[in-house]
C-alpha positions in Angstrom: 57.3 21.6 31.3 57.8 20.7 35.0 55.4 17.8 35.3 56.5 14.2 34.8 53.1 12.9 33.7 53.1 12.7 29.9 49.3 13.2 29.6 49.5 16.3 31.8 52.5 17.5 29.7 50.5 17.1 26.5 47.4 18.8 27.9 49.4 21.7 29.2 50.9 22.3 25.7 47.4 23.3 24.4 47.7 27.1 24.8 45.3 29.3 22.9 47.4 31.8 20.9 50.6 29.8 21.4 49.6 26.6 19.7 51.1 23.2 19.9 52.3 22.4 16.4 52.1 18.7 15.4 53.7 17.5 12.1 51.8 14.2 12.0 53.8 11.0 11.5 53.2 7.4 10.3 56.3 5.5 11.5 59.0 5.5 14.2 61.6 7.1 11.9 59.3 10.1 11.4 58.5 10.3 15.1 62.2 10.5 15.9 62.8 13.2 13.2 59.9 15.3 14.7 61.5 15.1 18.2 65.0 15.9 16.8 63.5 19.0 15.1 62.5 20.2 18.6 58.8 19.5 18.7 57.5 18.6 22.2 55.0 16.0 21.2 54.2 13.6 18.4 50.9 12.9 16.7 50.0 10.1 14.3 47.8 10.4 11.2 45.5 7.4 10.4 45.3 8.6 6.7 49.1 8.2 6.5 49.5 5.0 8.6 46.7 3.2 6.7 48.3 3.4 3.2 51.7 2.8 4.7 50.3 -0.5 6.0 48.5 -1.3 2.8 45.0 -0.3 3.8 42.4 2.3 3.0 41.7 5.1 5.4 38.3 5.4 7.1 38.8 2.5 9.4 40.1 0.2 6.7 43.1 -0.8 8.9 42.5 -3.7 11.3 42.6 -2.3 14.9 45.4 -4.6 15.9 47.7 -3.2 13.1 46.8 0.4 13.8 47.5 0.1 17.5 50.7 -1.8 16.8 51.8 1.1 14.6 51.1 3.6 17.3 53.0 1.4 19.8 56.1 1.4 17.6 55.9 5.2 17.3 55.5 5.7 21.0 58.4 3.4 21.9 60.7 5.3 19.6 60.4 8.7 21.4 60.4 10.2 24.9 57.7 12.8 24.4 54.0 12.5 24.7 52.3 10.8 21.8 48.7 11.3 20.7 47.1 8.8 18.3 44.6 9.3 15.5 42.3 6.3 16.0 39.4 7.5 13.7 36.2 6.7 15.6 37.7 3.9 17.7 37.1 1.0 15.2 33.8 0.2 16.9 35.6 -1.0 20.0 34.0 -0.6 23.5 35.2 2.6 25.2 37.1 0.7 28.0 38.9 -1.3 25.3 39.8 1.9 23.4 41.4 3.2 26.6 43.2 -0.1 27.4 44.6 -0.4 23.9 45.8 3.2 23.9 47.4 2.7 27.3 49.2 -0.5 26.0 50.7 1.5 23.1 52.1 4.2 25.4 50.0 6.9 23.7 48.4 9.5 26.1 46.0 11.2 23.7 43.7 10.4 20.8 41.5 11.8 18.1 37.8 10.7 18.0 35.9 11.7 14.9 32.1 12.2 14.6 31.4 10.7 11.2 30.7 7.1 10.5 33.2 5.5 8.2 30.6 3.0 7.0 28.1 5.6 5.8 30.2 8.7 5.4 27.7 10.7 7.4 27.8 12.6 10.6 26.9 10.6 13.8 24.1 12.2 15.9 25.7 14.6 18.3 24.2 12.9 21.3 25.6 9.5 20.3 29.1 11.0 19.8 28.9 12.8 23.1 28.1 9.5 24.8 31.1 7.9 23.2 33.4 10.7 24.4 31.9 10.6 27.9 32.5 6.8 28.1 36.1 7.1 26.8 36.7 9.8 29.4 35.3 7.7 32.1 37.5 4.8 31.1 40.6 7.0 30.8 40.5 10.0 33.2 44.0 11.2 32.1 43.6 10.6 28.4 43.8 13.8 26.3 40.8 13.6 24.0 40.8 15.6 20.7 37.2 15.5 19.5 37.1 15.9 15.7 34.1 17.7 14.2 33.4 16.6 10.6 30.8 19.2 9.7 33.0 20.9 7.1 33.9 17.6 5.5 30.6 15.7 5.3 28.0 18.1 6.6 25.6 20.2 4.6 24.2 23.7 4.5 25.6 27.2 3.9 28.8 28.3 5.5 27.2 30.1 8.5 25.0 27.1 9.2 28.0 24.7 9.2 29.9 27.0 11.5 26.9 27.1 13.9 26.5 23.4 13.8 30.2 22.8 14.3 30.1 25.0 17.4 27.0 23.2 18.7 28.8 19.8 18.3 32.1 21.0 19.7 30.5 22.4 22.9 28.6 19.2 23.4 31.9 17.2 23.1 33.7 19.5 25.6 30.8 19.1 28.0 31.2 15.3 27.6 34.8 15.5 28.6 36.9 16.4 25.5 40.0 18.4 26.1 40.3 19.9 22.6 38.0 20.2 19.6 39.1 19.7 16.0 36.9 21.1 13.3 38.7 19.5 10.4 39.2 21.6 7.2 37.4 24.6 8.7 40.5 26.5 7.5 39.3 26.0 3.9 36.9 28.8 4.9 37.9 32.3 5.9 40.1 32.7 9.0 37.3 34.7 10.5 35.3 31.5 10.6 38.1 29.9 12.6 37.9 32.9 15.1 34.1 32.4 15.3 34.6 28.8 16.1 37.3 29.4 18.7 35.2 32.1 20.4 32.2 29.8 20.4 33.9 26.8 21.9 35.6 28.3 25.0 38.1 25.4 25.0 41.3 24.5 23.2 40.8 24.2 19.4 42.9 22.2 16.9 43.0 23.3 13.3 44.7 21.5 10.4 47.4 23.3 8.4 46.4 23.1 4.8 48.0 24.2 1.5 46.7 27.7 0.7 45.1 28.1 4.1 45.9 30.5 7.0 49.5 30.7 8.1 50.7 29.4 11.5 50.8 33.0 12.7 47.3 33.7 11.4 45.9 30.7 13.3 47.7 31.7 16.5 46.3 35.2 16.1 42.7 33.9 16.3 43.4 31.8 19.4 44.0 28.3 18.0 45.7 26.0 20.6 46.8 23.2 18.4 47.8 22.9 14.7 48.2 19.6 13.0 49.2 18.5 9.6 47.2 15.3 9.2 48.4 13.2 6.3 49.8 16.3 4.5 53.5 15.5 5.0 53.0 11.9 4.1 51.4 13.0 0.8 54.1 15.6 0.2 56.8 13.0 0.6 54.9 10.4 -1.5 54.8 13.0 -4.3 58.5 13.4 -4.1 59.0 9.7 -4.2 56.7 9.2 -7.2 58.7 12.0 -9.0 61.9 10.2 -8.2 60.5 7.0 -9.6 59.5 8.7 -12.8 63.0 10.1 -13.1 64.5 6.6 -12.7 62.0 5.1 -15.1 63.1 7.7 -17.7 66.7 6.7 -17.3 67.7 9.6 -15.2 68.8 10.3 -11.6 66.4 10.9 -8.7 69.0 13.0 -7.0 69.4 16.8 -7.3 72.4 17.9 -9.3 75.5 18.6 -7.3 
């Protein structure tokens, strides 16, 4: 990249068909490992940071602690950082932008379900939130999460149609990228339909058993993230190591 502005650098990395791959992290050590592996940006995962801090996901983490965790991650690396801040912890839009700026992050996720009810927020309400955050932070890279496939209802075609409707509204409100979380549990053709219907960069999660990185690139995805997947994978290894120790064995592979 030739630009010095980290937000512009992050935005420019969202290329349909040549996606930005983001193995999400939850601490500074993980962020440094991501950069050392050659990735050009770092993303956090609230569903990994929350349990690492001793809280539940879905806005169970106090905002001060979540933003402090993001700040530690951003300080540890010299690449753009985008933060998963759920739906903003019910903070005013100008405070969301100010707190993100204070951490050093230049991008964020904003999801369209209510953590208190587990239901989708009306699309007009979410569009107003995105527009207000955009107005407060003109350079901020906003990734608008669409939760239709997680908490919505209806048959598959209806959910895809509703996800496209919401995603287009969020792009019109100022979002840079749209994230239909767990759409890739459906057929990759549904991902293509969504990408074609949005007309803006699309973020898809990489899930076990889902489409490959190459398949997602083929249908025009611009960003691929791992959410809490790597955290849960490593936690599984840690728990297996603990079981080995508790049984009187060694947690280390045989030489």
